[in-house]
C-alpha positions in Angstrom: -59.2 42.0 -11.2 -61.8 39.9 -9.1 -65.4 40.4 -9.7 -67.1 41.9 -6.7 -69.7 39.6 -5.0 -73.2 40.5 -4.6 -74.1 41.5 -0.9 -77.0 40.3 1.3 -77.5 37.0 -0.3 -79.1 34.4 1.9 -76.8 31.6 3.3 -73.5 33.6 3.0 -73.1 34.6 6.7 -70.6 31.9 7.4 -68.5 32.6 4.3 -68.6 36.3 4.9 -67.2 35.8 8.5 -64.5 33.6 7.2 -63.4 36.3 4.5 -63.4 38.9 7.3 -61.3 36.8 9.5 -58.9 36.0 6.7 -58.6 39.7 5.8 -58.1 40.8 9.4 -55.4 38.0 10.0 -53.1 39.5 7.2 -50.2 41.7 8.2 -51.4 44.5 5.8 -54.8 44.8 7.5 -54.3 48.1 9.2 -52.9 49.7 6.0 -56.0 48.1 4.1 -58.3 49.6 6.7 -56.8 53.0 6.3 -56.6 52.6 2.5 -60.5 51.9 2.3 -61.4 54.6 4.9 -62.6 57.2 2.4 -65.1 54.8 1.0 -65.6 52.6 4.1 -69.2 53.1 4.8 -70.3 53.0 1.1 -72.5 49.9 -0.1 -71.0 49.8 -3.6 -67.9 51.9 -3.9 -66.1 52.7 -7.2 -62.7 51.2 -7.8 -60.2 53.2 -9.8 -56.9 52.4 -11.2 -54.1 54.6 -12.5 -51.3 56.7 -10.9 -51.4 59.2 -8.1 -48.9 62.1 -7.9 -47.8 64.4 -5.3 -47.4 68.0 -6.7 -45.9 71.1 -5.2 -48.4 73.8 -4.7 -46.1 76.8 -5.6 -44.0 75.2 -8.4 -46.1 72.5 -9.8 -43.2 70.1 -9.6 -44.1 66.4 -9.2 -42.3 65.3 -6.1 -43.6 61.7 -5.9 -45.8 59.3 -7.8 -47.4 55.9 -7.0 -49.3 53.6 -9.1 -52.4 51.8 -7.8 -50.9 48.4 -8.6 -48.7 49.2 -5.3 -51.7 49.8 -3.1 -54.0 47.2 -1.3 -56.4 45.5 -3.7 -54.5 47.1 -6.5 -57.1 49.9 -6.7 -58.3 53.2 -5.2 -61.7 53.2 -3.5 -64.1 56.0 -3.9 -67.6 56.4 -2.4 -70.6 55.9 -4.9 -72.0 59.3 -3.9 -75.7 58.1 -4.2 -77.9 60.3 -2.3 -80.8 57.7 -1.8 -80.7 56.3 1.7 -82.4 53.0 0.4 -79.3 52.5 -2.0 -76.3 53.6 0.2 -76.8 54.7 3.7 -73.5 56.3 4.3 -73.4 58.2 1.1 -76.9 59.4 1.8 -75.7 60.5 5.2 -73.0 62.5 3.6 -75.4 64.1 1.1 -77.7 64.8 4.1 -75.0 66.6 5.8 -74.5 68.9 2.7 -78.2 69.5 2.6 -78.2 70.4 6.2 -75.5 73.0 5.6 -77.2 74.5 2.5 -80.4 74.9 4.2 -79.0 76.2 7.4 -76.7 78.8 5.9 -79.8 80.3 4.3 -81.1 80.9 7.7 -78.2 81.8 9.9 -75.4 82.8 7.4 -71.9 81.3 7.1 -69.9 79.7 4.2 -70.0 83.0 2.3 -73.6 83.8 3.3 -73.6 87.0 5.4 -74.7 86.6 9.0 -77.2 89.4 8.5 -79.7 86.9 6.8 -80.4 85.7 10.3 -82.4 88.8 10.9 -84.6 88.5 7.7 -88.2 87.4 8.1 -88.5 83.6 7.2 -91.5 81.1 7.3 -91.7 77.2 6.9 -94.6 76.5 4.6 -96.1 73.2 3.6 -97.9 72.9 0.3 -99.9 69.6 -0.2 -101.6 67.9 -3.3 -105.4 68.0 -3.6 -107.5 64.9 -3.1 -107.7 62.3 -5.9 -110.0 60.0 -4.1 -110.8 58.9 -0.5 -107.7 57.1 1.1 -107.2 55.4 4.5 -105.6 57.9 6.9 -104.7 58.2 10.5 -105.8 61.3 12.3 -105.2 62.1 16.0 -107.2 65.1 17.2 -104.9 65.9 20.2 -101.4 64.3 20.6 -100.3 63.2 24.1 -97.3 61.0 23.0 -93.7 62.2 23.9 -92.4 61.4 20.4 -94.5 62.1 17.3 -92.2 59.7 15.2 -93.3 56.8 17.6 -96.8 58.1 18.3 -98.9 55.7 20.2 -102.0 58.0 20.8 -105.5 56.6 20.1 -106.5 57.7 16.6 -110.0 58.8 15.5 -111.7 56.4 13.1 -110.5 56.5 9.6 -113.6 57.6 7.7 -116.6 57.2 10.0 -119.9 57.7 8.1 -123.2 56.9 9.4 -124.9 56.7 6.0 -121.9 56.3 3.7 -123.1 53.0 1.9 -121.1 51.8 -1.0 -119.5 53.4 -4.0 -120.5 52.6 -7.6 -118.0 49.7 -7.6 -119.5 48.1 -4.5 -116.7 49.1 -2.2 -117.5 50.5 1.2 -117.4 54.2 1.3 -116.7 54.2 5.1 -113.8 52.9 7.2 -114.2 52.6 11.0 -110.7 51.2 11.7 -108.3 53.1 14.0 -105.2 52.6 11.9 -101.8 52.2 13.6 -98.8 54.1 12.3 -97.4 51.0 10.6 -100.8 49.9 9.1 -100.2 48.9 5.4 -103.6 50.2 4.6 -102.5 53.8 5.2 -102.4 55.8 2.0 -104.4 53.0 0.1 -107.5 54.2 -1.8 -110.8 52.9 -0.4 -111.8 52.1 -3.8 -109.1 51.5 -6.5 -111.4 52.0 -9.3 -112.9 55.3 -8.0 -109.5 56.7 -7.3 -108.2 59.1 -10.1 -104.8 57.7 -10.8 -104.1 59.5 -14.0 -104.8 63.0 -12.3 -102.4 62.1 -9.5 -99.7 61.1 -11.9 -100.2 64.4 -13.9 -100.3 66.4 -10.8 -96.9 64.9 -9.7 -95.6 65.5 -13.1 -96.4 69.2 -13.2 -96.0 69.8 -9.5 -92.5 71.6 -10.1 -94.1 74.1 -12.6 -96.9 74.7 -10.2 -94.2 75.6 -7.4 -92.5 78.0 -9.8 -95.7 79.8 -10.6 -96.5 79.9 -7.0 -93.1 81.5 -6.1 -93.6 84.0 -8.8 -97.1 84.9 -7.7 -96.0 85.4 -4.1 -93.3 88.0 -5.3 -95.8 89.7 -7.4 -98.3 89.9 -4.5 -95.6 91.5 -2.3 -94.5 93.9 -5.0 -98.2 95.0 -5.5 -98.3 95.7 -1.7 -95.1 97.8 -2.2 -96.8 100.0 -4.6 -99.8 100.3 -2.4 -97.9 101.5 0.5 -95.6 103.8 -1.6 -92.3 101.8 -1.0 -90.2 103.0 -3.7 -88.5 100.6 -6.4 -84.6 100.5 -6.4 -82.3 101.7 -9.1 -79.5 99.1 -9.9 -76.8 99.1 -12.3 -76.8 96.3 -14.8 -73.7 94.4 -16.3 -73.9 96.6 -19.5 -73.9 99.8 -17.3 -77.6 100.7 -17.8 -79.7 101.8 -14.8 -82.8 99.8 -14.2 -85.6 100.1 -11.7 -86.6 96.9 -9.9 -88.9 96.0 -7.2 -87.5 96.5 -3.6 -88.4 93.0 -2.3 -87.9 89.4 -3.4 -88.3 86.0 -1.8 -85.5 83.4 -1.7 -86.4 79.7 -1.0 -85.0 76.4 0.0 -87.3 73.5 -0.7 -87.6 69.7 -0.4 -90.3 67.5 -2.0 -91.6 64.6 0.2 -93.5 61.6 -1.2 -96.7 60.9 0.9 -98.0 57.4 1.6 -100.7 57.9 -1.0 -97.8 58.4 -3.5 -98.6 62.2 -4.1 -95.8 64.8 -3.6 -96.0 67.7 -1.2 -93.4 70.4 -0.7 -91.7 71.9 2.5 -90.3 75.3 1.7 -88.5 77.9 3.6 -89.4 81.3 2.2 -87.1 84.2 3.2 -87.9 87.9 2.6 -84.9 89.7 1.0 -84.6 93.2 0.0 -82.8 94.7 -3.1 -80.0 97.2 -2.9 -77.9 99.1 -5.4 -75.8 96.0 -5.8 -78.1 93.5 -7.2 -76.1 90.6 -5.9 -76.0 91.7 -2.2 -78.2 90.2 0.4 -80.0 93.1 2.3 -82.9 93.1 4.5 -86.4 93.8 3.2 -87.8 97.3 3.3 -89.3 98.2 6.6 -92.8 98.4 5.2 -92.8 94.6 4.5 -93.0 92.2 7.3 -93.3 88.5 8.0 -97.1 88.9 8.3 -97.3 90.1 4.8 -95.3 87.2 3.7 -97.7 84.9 5.6 -100.8 86.5 4.1 -99.3 86.4 0.5 -98.5 82.6 0.6 -102.1 81.8 1.8 -103.6 84.3 -0.8 -101.6 82.7 -3.6 -102.2 79.1 -2.6 -105.9 79.5 -2.6 -105.9 81.3 -5.9 -103.4 79.6 -8.2 -104.6 77.1 -10.7 -103.7 76.0 -14.0 -104.8 73.6 -16.7 -102.5 71.2 -18.4 -102.2 70.8 -22.2 -104.9 68.6 -23.9 -104.2 64.9 -23.9 -106.1 62.4 -26.2 -107.4 60.7 -22.9 -108.6 64.1 -21.8 -108.9 66.9 -24.3 -109.7 69.5 -21.8 -106.5 68.7 -19.7 -106.3 68.4 -15.9 -106.6 71.2 -13.4 -103.4 71.4 -11.3 -103.8 73.4 -8.0 -102.8 73.0 -4.3 -104.7 71.1 -1.8 -106.7 72.6 1.0 -103.9 72.1 3.6 -101.3 74.8 3.3 -99.6 75.2 6.6 -97.3 78.3 7.3 -95.1 78.5 10.5 -92.5 81.1 11.5 -88.9 80.2 12.2 -87.1 81.3 15.4 -90.5 83.1 16.7 -90.8 84.0 20.3 -92.5 80.8 21.4 -89.3 78.9 20.1 -91.2 76.0 18.4 -89.2 75.9 15.3 -85.6 76.8 15.3 -83.3 76.9 12.2 -81.3 73.9 13.3 -84.4 71.8 13.7 -86.0 72.7 10.5 -82.7 72.3 8.6 -82.2 68.9 9.9 -85.9 67.9 9.1 -85.5 69.1 5.4 -82.1 67.4 5.1 -83.6 64.1 6.1 -86.1 64.0 3.3 -83.5 65.0 0.8 -82.2 61.5 0.9 -85.7 59.9 0.2 -87.6 58.9 -2.9 -90.7 56.7 -2.9 -89.8 54.6 0.1 -92.6 56.1 2.2 -95.1 54.4 -0.1 -93.6 51.1 0.8 -91.7 50.3 -2.3 -88.9 51.8 -4.5 -88.4 51.2 -8.1 -85.5 51.1 -10.7 -85.8 53.2 -13.8 -88.2 51.4 -15.8 -88.0 50.4 -19.6 -90.2 48.8 -22.2 -88.6 45.5 -21.2 -89.3 45.9 -17.5 -92.6 47.8 -17.4 -94.8 44.7 -17.3 -93.2 43.7 -14.1 -94.4 46.8 -12.2 -97.4 48.4 -14.1 -100.9 46.8 -13.8 -104.0 48.7 -14.7 -106.1 46.3 -12.6 -103.5 45.8 -10.0 -102.8 47.6 -6.6 -102.2 51.5 -6.1 -98.7 51.7 -7.1 -99.1 49.4 -10.1 -101.9 51.6 -11.3 -99.9 54.8 -11.0 -97.0 53.3 -12.9 -99.5 52.1 -15.6 -101.0 55.7 -15.7 -97.5 57.2 -16.2 -96.7 54.8 -18.9 -100.1 55.1 -20.8 -100.3 58.9 -20.6 -96.6 59.1 -21.7 -97.2 57.2 -25.0 -96.3 58.6 -28.3 -99.5 60.1 -30.0 -100.3 61.4 -33.2 -102.5 64.1 -31.8 -99.9 65.9 -29.8 -101.0 69.6 -29.6 -99.2 72.7 -28.6 -102.0 74.7 -26.8 -104.1 74.1 -23.8 -107.2 75.9 -22.5 -106.3 79.1 -20.4 -108.0 80.8 -17.5 -108.0 84.5 -16.8 -105.5 86.1 -14.4 -101.7 86.2 -14.0 -101.7 83.2 -11.8 -103.7 80.9 -14.1 -103.3 79.4 -17.5 -101.9 76.5 -19.5 -98.8 74.8 -17.8 -97.0 73.8 -21.0 -97.1 75.1 -24.6 -94.8 72.5 -26.1 -96.0 69.5 -28.3 -96.1 66.1 -26.6 -96.0 67.6 -23.0 -96.5 64.2 -21.4 -93.7 62.4 -23.2 -91.4 62.3 -20.2 -93.9 60.7 -17.9 -92.4 57.4 -19.0 -89.0 58.4 -18.0 -90.4 59.3 -14.5 -92.6 56.2 -14.2 -90.5 54.8 -11.5 -90.9 58.0 -9.5 -94.8 57.8 -10.1 -94.6 60.8 -12.2 -92.5 63.3 -10.3 -89.5 64.2 -12.2 -88.1 67.2 -10.1 -85.2 67.4 -7.8 -85.9 66.5 -4.3 -84.1 69.6 -2.8 -84.0 72.9 -4.7 -83.1 76.5 -3.7 -83.0 79.9 -5.0 -79.8 81.1 -6.5 -79.4 83.8 -3.8 -80.7 81.6 -0.8 -77.5 80.0 0.4 -74.3 78.1 -0.8 -74.4 75.4 -3.3 -73.7 71.8 -3.1 -71.0 72.2 -5.7 -69.1 74.7 -3.2 -69.3 72.3 -0.3 -68.0 69.3 -2.4 -65.2 71.4 -3.7 -64.2 72.5 -0.4 -64.2 68.7 0.7 -62.2 67.7 -2.4 -59.7 70.4 -1.7 -59.3 69.5 1.8 -58.7 65.8 0.8 -56.0 66.5 -1.9 -53.9 68.5 0.6 -51.0 66.3 1.8 -51.0 66.5 5.7 -47.6 64.9 5.9 -46.1 67.1 3.4 -47.4 70.7 3.7 -47.3 72.7 0.4 -48.1 69.8 -1.8 -51.4 68.2 -3.1 -52.3 65.0 -4.9 -53.6 64.7 -8.3 -54.8 61.3 -9.7 -54.9 60.0 -13.5 -57.5 57.4 -12.9 -59.8 55.1 -14.9 -63.0 53.1 -13.8 -62.2 49.6 -12.9 -65.4 48.4 -11.3 -68.0 48.8 -8.6 -68.4 47.1 -5.3 -66.1 45.5 -2.6 -64.0 42.5 -3.8 -65.7 40.3 -1.1 -68.5 40.4 1.4 -66.0 40.0 4.2 -64.3 43.1 3.0 -67.6 45.0 3.0 -68.4 43.9 6.5 -64.9 45.2 7.8 -64.9 48.3 6.1 -68.5 49.3 6.8 -68.2 48.3 10.4 -65.1 50.5 10.9 -66.9 53.5 9.1 -69.9 53.1 11.2 -67.8 53.4 14.5 -66.1 56.4 13.1 -69.3 58.2 12.2 -71.6 57.1 15.0 -71.2 60.2 17.2 -71.8 62.7 14.4 -74.9 60.8 13.2 -76.4 60.7 16.6 -76.3 64.3 17.0 -77.8 64.9 13.7 -80.7 62.5 14.3 -81.4 64.0 17.6 -82.0 67.4 15.8 -84.4 65.7 13.4 -86.2 64.1 16.3 -86.6 67.3 18.1 -88.2 68.6 14.9 -90.8 65.9 15.2 -91.3 66.6 18.8 -92.3 70.2 18.1 -94.8 69.2 15.4 -92.9 70.0 12.2 -94.2 66.7 10.8 -97.9 67.3 11.8 
């Protein structure tokens, strides 16, 4: 088997075109193009070898069998399935399509989710990180542009201060520049030495736990409201046959994480109010005494109050405080003014499900002791210092302790009670400390990615030419990538033509979300 060539090398355009012309001139070209259609747009498909059998659905009898040696290129091509747009644009596009369905079904129903969820109160909330130091930013007091994504409005001065002077390191504490949207200074600290890089990496690291506690606190706030208003608890029968009284309301969520330009994570979350019926697995409306106004108030109240202290670290025995920033925005979906619809919000969240650290201007491979020195620099730029902070704080220590200082109240306390709570920071140094999934949801919110993939796989194994049969493959890994750059050019071009219409429709939905200010 030939070794696949590396794409996008300089000076290979002529050779690539010659390879493409040679492939297109062969009599088997149309068959090859059809054979590679399933992985046509993939940047680095998986090549598999083995046998493929046609099996009758009712009897299980094998009606036909073919070896991959008889196929074009003597291999079967399968898309890599990478969700990151920076790694594989087309596979990320498929993932974004699944993410869109997962989010939207939780708002409108479908694919096994009852249509009645469309009548449940739901809000779109944004939780941001606190400040770790002054950074360059772009603020437009009033937008007059037609497209927020391509905003050309005149911004206010970045950090205009009449008597700011300089910081203790001699850097200016003010910035009078009016930054453009593509200004590389956006998100960069005014003073790298003043900026608390360690605190930011710790916040990214524990942000998932902070979100979990926030969700719990919102539900507790609503349950306490039910008690005050005399809304009775619901009796449900458990799997063991016992009757248990449970709160009459719960919150289901779908959430994406977005990396800001300053390399701090913030969360966009859809929070839906659900009720609880005699069947604990059924999706029922919330009790009449709990409204979307109560959900809005609960989110704001909890976001202001929740805070926790991380476990002690040798560099900071008292730990770090982890809490939300001041900017907590809550908007209602499908409200009377029509600003945010379920389709626009689903498209907006699906877009960020394929991102990682690209918004910071760079993306990184997973780092190892052999490669860390190429990226971490305690005296370098903003990202280099963040990576160094992850690696330094995640080092093995002989003073790992199990407890941290706690604060009073159900919504406060130590974030971790396990020894060496910071050890995995090194694993997530390439993500600047954030180790969570970029798209998560509550179990009852919607369908799962697994269900959507299984449905697509079932559709693919059914033989349209021979109804009543499906295909089964006994395959092994043979390699990754196209056999030549010319093959990649032809397959990817054909795939782009097939998918352009669907991609355009989805991007228009995401663009409308920007127009209505979702990204403000």
